[in-house]
DRENMARMAR-88729 format. One record per residue: x, y, z of N, C-alpha, C in turn; residue in three letters. Coordinates in nm, 4 decimals, m for minus. Example, Ala and Ser with C-alpha at 12.3 -4.5 7.8 and 13.67 -1.06 7.14 Angstrom:
! DRENMARMAR-88729
ATOM; 1.3190; m0.5690; 0.7800; 1.2300; m0.4500; 0.7800; 1.3200; m0.3300; 0.7800; ALA;
ATOM; 1.2850; m0.2250; 0.7080; 1.3670; m0.1060; 0.7140; 1.2900; 0.0030; 0.7870; SER;
! end
This chain:
! DRENMARMAR-88729
ATOM; 7.2028; 6.5154; 11.6979; 7.1125; 6.6175; 11.6493; 6.9702; 6.5630; 11.6578; UNK;
ATOM; 6.8824; 6.6408; 11.7125; 6.7438; 6.5990; 11.7283; 6.6569; 6.6631; 11.6222; UNK;
ATOM; 6.5560; 6.5920; 11.5817; 6.4573; 6.6474; 11.4893; 6.3345; 6.6876; 11.5694; UNK;
ATOM; 6.2810; 6.8019; 11.5361; 6.1613; 6.8505; 11.6034; 6.0501; 6.8561; 11.5000; UNK;
ATOM; 5.9403; 6.7952; 11.5313; 5.8250; 6.7989; 11.4423; 5.7269; 6.9029; 11.4930; UNK;
ATOM; 5.6771; 6.9851; 11.3993; 5.5763; 7.0843; 11.4351; 5.4865; 7.1076; 11.3145; UNK;
ATOM; 5.3671; 7.1521; 11.3404; 5.2748; 7.1793; 11.2298; 5.3279; 7.2919; 11.1408; UNK;
ATOM; 5.2928; 7.2869; 11.0143; 5.3390; 7.3858; 10.9170; 5.2958; 7.5272; 10.9567; UNK;
ATOM; 5.1754; 7.5418; 11.0097; 5.1265; 7.6751; 11.0505; 5.2131; 7.7345; 11.1611; UNK;
ATOM; 5.2540; 7.6507; 11.2554; 5.3378; 7.6984; 11.3647; 5.4760; 7.7387; 11.3123; UNK;
ATOM; 5.5307; 7.6598; 11.2213; 5.6602; 7.6935; 11.1613; 5.6519; 7.8244; 11.0840; UNK;
ATOM; 5.5451; 7.8414; 11.0063; 5.5246; 7.9643; 10.9286; 5.5179; 8.0858; 11.0214; UNK;
ATOM; 5.4452; 8.0739; 11.1312; 5.4323; 8.1832; 11.2281; 5.5675; 8.2180; 11.2891; UNK;
ATOM; 5.6452; 8.1162; 11.3249; 5.7775; 8.1404; 11.3819; 5.8694; 8.2117; 11.2823; UNK;
ATOM; 5.8632; 8.1711; 11.1575; 5.9485; 8.2330; 11.0555; 5.9095; 8.3784; 11.0318; UNK;
ATOM; 5.7818; 8.4067; 11.0279; 5.7348; 8.5446; 11.0079; 5.7779; 8.6323; 11.1244; UNK;
ATOM; 5.7642; 8.5812; 11.2475; 5.8062; 8.6576; 11.3660; 5.9567; 8.6827; 11.3645; UNK;
ATOM; 6.0348; 8.5824; 11.3269; 6.1802; 8.5980; 11.3214; 6.2202; 8.7010; 11.2156; UNK;
ATOM; 6.1552; 8.6968; 11.0999; 6.1852; 8.7946; 10.9945; 6.1472; 8.9350; 11.0378; UNK;
ATOM; 6.0340; 8.9479; 11.1074; 5.9884; 9.0781; 11.1560; 6.0882; 9.1373; 11.2554; UNK;
ATOM; 6.1364; 9.0551; 11.3462; 6.2352; 9.1009; 11.4449; 6.3657; 9.1390; 11.3762; UNK;
ATOM; 6.4083; 9.0576; 11.2806; 6.5327; 9.0865; 11.2077; 6.5225; 9.2197; 11.1336; UNK;
ATOM; 6.4072; 9.2480; 11.0728; 6.3892; 9.3746; 11.0002; 6.3852; 9.4947; 11.0947; UNK;
ATOM; 6.3350; 9.4752; 11.2166; 6.3309; 9.5857; 11.3131; 6.4721; 9.6323; 11.3484; UNK;
ATOM; 6.5628; 9.5390; 11.3606; 6.6991; 9.5721; 11.4026; 6.7958; 9.5911; 11.2861; UNK;
ATOM; 6.7563; 9.5518; 11.1685; 6.8431; 9.5616; 11.0503; 6.7640; 9.6198; 10.9342; UNK;
ATOM; 6.7245; 9.7445; 10.9478; 6.6472; 9.8084; 10.8431; 6.7327; 9.8237; 10.7180; UNK;
ATOM; 6.6853; 9.7727; 10.6032; 6.7632; 9.7865; 10.4803; 6.7761; 9.9339; 10.4424; UNK;
ATOM; 6.8959; 9.9712; 10.4033; 6.9204; 10.1095; 10.3607; 6.9235; 10.1119; 10.2088; UNK;
ATOM; 6.8161; 10.1589; 10.1506; 6.8034; 10.1647; 10.0058; 6.7988; 10.3108; 9.9657; UNK;
ATOM; 6.8962; 10.3511; 9.8872; 6.8988; 10.4893; 9.8396; 6.8044; 10.5020; 9.7208; UNK;
ATOM; 6.7254; 10.6076; 9.7191; 6.6352; 10.6250; 9.6044; 6.7157; 10.6516; 9.4775; UNK;
ATOM; 6.6683; 10.5978; 9.3690; 6.7359; 10.6200; 9.2409; 6.7209; 10.7652; 9.2003; UNK;
ATOM; 6.8262; 10.8210; 9.1512; 6.8197; 10.9595; 9.1043; 6.7913; 10.9610; 8.9559; UNK;
ATOM; 6.7491; 11.0743; 8.9077; 6.7193; 11.0872; 8.7655; 6.8441; 11.0587; 8.6825; UNK;
ATOM; 6.9619; 11.0923; 8.7362; 7.0860; 11.0722; 8.6627; 7.1159; 10.9242; 8.6431; UNK;
ATOM; 7.0574; 10.8359; 8.7242; 7.0827; 10.6927; 8.7134; 6.9833; 10.6231; 8.6213; UNK;
ATOM; 6.8978; 10.6973; 8.5571; 6.7946; 10.6401; 8.4718; 6.8563; 10.5774; 8.3474; UNK;
ATOM; 6.8032; 10.4625; 8.3082; 6.8462; 10.3984; 8.1843; 6.7577; 10.4475; 8.0708; UNK;
ATOM; 6.8202; 10.4918; 7.9628; 6.7482; 10.5469; 7.8488; 6.7541; 10.4520; 7.7301; UNK;
ATOM; 6.6468; 10.4476; 7.6539; 6.6465; 10.3722; 7.5288; 6.7269; 10.4518; 7.4252; UNK;
ATOM; 6.7646; 10.3890; 7.3144; 6.8338; 10.4652; 7.2095; 6.7505; 10.5850; 7.1606; UNK;
ATOM; 6.6187; 10.5674; 7.1503; 6.5323; 10.6778; 7.1063; 6.5332; 10.7922; 7.2080; UNK;
ATOM; 6.5220; 10.7593; 7.3374; 6.5250; 10.8622; 7.4418; 6.6604; 10.9324; 7.4459; UNK;
ATOM; 6.7671; 10.8553; 7.4238; 6.9015; 10.9127; 7.4211; 6.9143; 11.0110; 7.3052; UNK;
ATOM; 6.8631; 10.9718; 7.1899; 6.8668; 11.0591; 7.0727; 6.7879; 11.1876; 7.0980; UNK;
ATOM; 6.6720; 11.1754; 7.1606; 6.5910; 11.2937; 7.1915; 6.6622; 11.3853; 7.2902; UNK;
ATOM; 6.7279; 11.3269; 7.3906; 6.8006; 11.4061; 7.4892; 6.9137; 11.4852; 7.4235; UNK;
ATOM; 6.9855; 11.4189; 7.3320; 7.0994; 11.4830; 7.2653; 7.0606; 11.5611; 7.1404; UNK;
ATOM; 6.9330; 11.5495; 7.1016; 6.8804; 11.6168; 6.9822; 6.9558; 11.5731; 6.8565; UNK;
ATOM; 6.9700; 11.4410; 6.8444; 7.0315; 11.3801; 6.7261; 6.9442; 11.2627; 6.6846; UNK;
ATOM; 6.9800; 11.1969; 6.5750; 6.9039; 11.0799; 6.5300; 6.9523; 10.9544; 6.6026; UNK;
ATOM; 6.8700; 10.8497; 6.5976; 6.9107; 10.7229; 6.6586; 7.0297; 10.6629; 6.5846; UNK;
ATOM; 7.0421; 10.6911; 6.4544; 7.1578; 10.6433; 6.3775; 7.2860; 10.7053; 6.4337; UNK;
ATOM; 7.2798; 10.8317; 6.4705; 7.3952; 10.8989; 6.5306; 7.4290; 10.8370; 6.6654; UNK;
ATOM; 7.3280; 10.8026; 6.7436; 7.3511; 10.7375; 6.8733; 7.4254; 10.6061; 6.8526; UNK;
ATOM; 7.3803; 10.5250; 6.7562; 7.4484; 10.3976; 6.7267; 7.5927; 10.4220; 6.6824; UNK;
ATOM; 7.6123; 10.5244; 6.5989; 7.7472; 10.5564; 6.5508; 7.8369; 10.5970; 6.6675; UNK;
ATOM; 7.7869; 10.6789; 6.7571; 7.8669; 10.7224; 6.8719; 7.8993; 10.6047; 6.9637; UNK;
ATOM; 7.8077; 10.5085; 6.9705; 7.8364; 10.3889; 7.0501; 7.9536; 10.3117; 6.9872; UNK;
ATOM; 7.9496; 10.2950; 6.8553; 8.0569; 10.2229; 6.7847; 8.1910; 10.2940; 6.7995; UNK;
ATOM; 8.1869; 10.4275; 6.8027; 8.3102; 10.5068; 6.8138; 8.3577; 10.5200; 6.9584; UNK;
ATOM; 8.2798; 10.4676; 7.0541; 8.3202; 10.4709; 7.1940; 8.2824; 10.5981; 7.2675; UNK;
ATOM; 8.2042; 10.6832; 7.2048; 8.1618; 10.8077; 7.2696; 8.0536; 10.7772; 7.3740; UNK;
ATOM; 7.9633; 10.6859; 7.3397; 7.8581; 10.6434; 7.4322; 7.8806; 10.4979; 7.4700; UNK;
ATOM; 7.8495; 10.4655; 7.5951; 7.8678; 10.3305; 7.6463; 7.7310; 10.2663; 7.6649; UNK;
ATOM; 7.6998; 10.1655; 7.5829; 7.5696; 10.0993; 7.5892; 7.5700; 9.9883; 7.6936; UNK;
ATOM; 7.4532; 9.9672; 7.7532; 7.4307; 9.8548; 7.8436; 7.3349; 9.7605; 7.7714; UNK;
ATOM; 7.3671; 9.6352; 7.7650; 7.2793; 9.5397; 7.7003; 7.2099; 9.4546; 7.8064; UNK;
ATOM; 7.0788; 9.4560; 7.8014; 6.9969; 9.3790; 7.8939; 6.9139; 9.2855; 7.8062; UNK;
ATOM; 6.9588; 9.1616; 7.7952; 6.8951; 9.0698; 7.7010; 6.9204; 9.1213; 7.5605; UNK;
ATOM; 6.8145; 9.1436; 7.4853; 6.8311; 9.1984; 7.3511; 6.8016; 9.3485; 7.3466; UNK;
ATOM; 6.7918; 9.4113; 7.4615; 6.7643; 9.5545; 7.4676; 6.8923; 9.6328; 7.4933; UNK;
ATOM; 6.8990; 9.7526; 7.4388; 7.0134; 9.8410; 7.4581; 6.9674; 9.9613; 7.5381; UNK;
ATOM; 7.0460; 9.9973; 7.6401; 7.0140; 10.1127; 7.7241; 7.1404; 10.1933; 7.7487; UNK;
ATOM; 7.1212; 10.3228; 7.7732; 7.2313; 10.4142; 7.8031; 7.2029; 10.4807; 7.9368; UNK;
ATOM; 7.3040; 10.4925; 8.0204; 7.2898; 10.5564; 8.1503; 7.2875; 10.7076; 8.1301; UNK;
ATOM; 7.1805; 10.7714; 8.1779; 7.1618; 10.9155; 8.1564; 7.2838; 10.9971; 8.2003; UNK;
ATOM; 7.3399; 10.9652; 8.3169; 7.4541; 11.0424; 8.3664; 7.5736; 11.0306; 8.2723; UNK;
ATOM; 7.5943; 10.9132; 8.2118; 7.7049; 10.8958; 8.1178; 7.6791; 10.9680; 7.9860; UNK;
ATOM; 7.5540; 10.9696; 7.9427; 7.5184; 11.0419; 7.8194; 7.5451; 11.1907; 7.8379; UNK;
ATOM; 7.5033; 11.2448; 7.9518; 7.5236; 11.3867; 7.9792; 7.6724; 11.4178; 7.9924; UNK;
ATOM; 7.7472; 11.3303; 8.0591; 7.8917; 11.3504; 8.0743; 7.9615; 11.3470; 7.9388; UNK;
ATOM; 7.9214; 11.2563; 7.8511; 7.9814; 11.2480; 7.7173; 7.9526; 11.3750; 7.6382; UNK;
ATOM; 7.8318; 11.4293; 7.6533; 7.7952; 11.5515; 7.5823; 7.8760; 11.6703; 7.6342; UNK;
ATOM; 7.9041; 11.6729; 7.7627; 7.9787; 11.7849; 7.8215; 8.1268; 11.7806; 7.7879; UNK;
ATOM; 8.1791; 11.6636; 7.7532; 8.3215; 11.6507; 7.7208; 8.3558; 11.7200; 7.5901; UNK;
ATOM; 8.2581; 11.7356; 7.5049; 8.2832; 11.7984; 7.3751; 8.2639; 11.9501; 7.3868; UNK;
ATOM; 8.3265; 12.0214; 7.2978; 8.3180; 12.1686; 7.2991; 8.1736; 12.2146; 7.2843; UNK;
ATOM; 8.1376; 12.3121; 7.3634; 8.0036; 12.3696; 7.3552; 7.8938; 12.2767; 7.4012; UNK;
ATOM; 7.9319; 12.1674; 7.4707; 7.8325; 12.0751; 7.5219; 7.7740; 11.9842; 7.4155; UNK;
ATOM; 7.8324; 11.9798; 7.2952; 7.7801; 11.8936; 7.1888; 7.8822; 11.7873; 7.1533; UNK;
ATOM; 7.8327; 11.6694; 7.1281; 7.9193; 11.5624; 7.0825; 7.9317; 11.5746; 6.9320; UNK;
ATOM; 8.0558; 11.5810; 6.8838; 8.0747; 11.5992; 6.7401; 8.1388; 11.4788; 6.6775; UNK;
! end
C-alpha cells in the first residue's frame, strides 16, 4: 500500500468534488413532514382536545395517549392524539 502526500487544499477540493458528484447521482429523497406528524406539548395537546393538562396526564397514565419523552420533555404525536379522540364515541375521549 502506498501513501500519497498532497496539500490539504487539494484534498479538500477533491472531497468536495466527489461529494458533489455523489449528490448528483444519489439525490436524497426526503418527504416533507405533514401536520399530522407534528409533536405537541402537553399544553398544545390539551388545547387541541379542549381539556386540561391534568386530563392529558391522566389519559397518558390510563394508556389513552402515548407520550414520547425527549430528554426531560414530553411530546404527543398529533396523528395519535386525533386517532385516540376518534376512537371514543362522538369523537371525545371519556
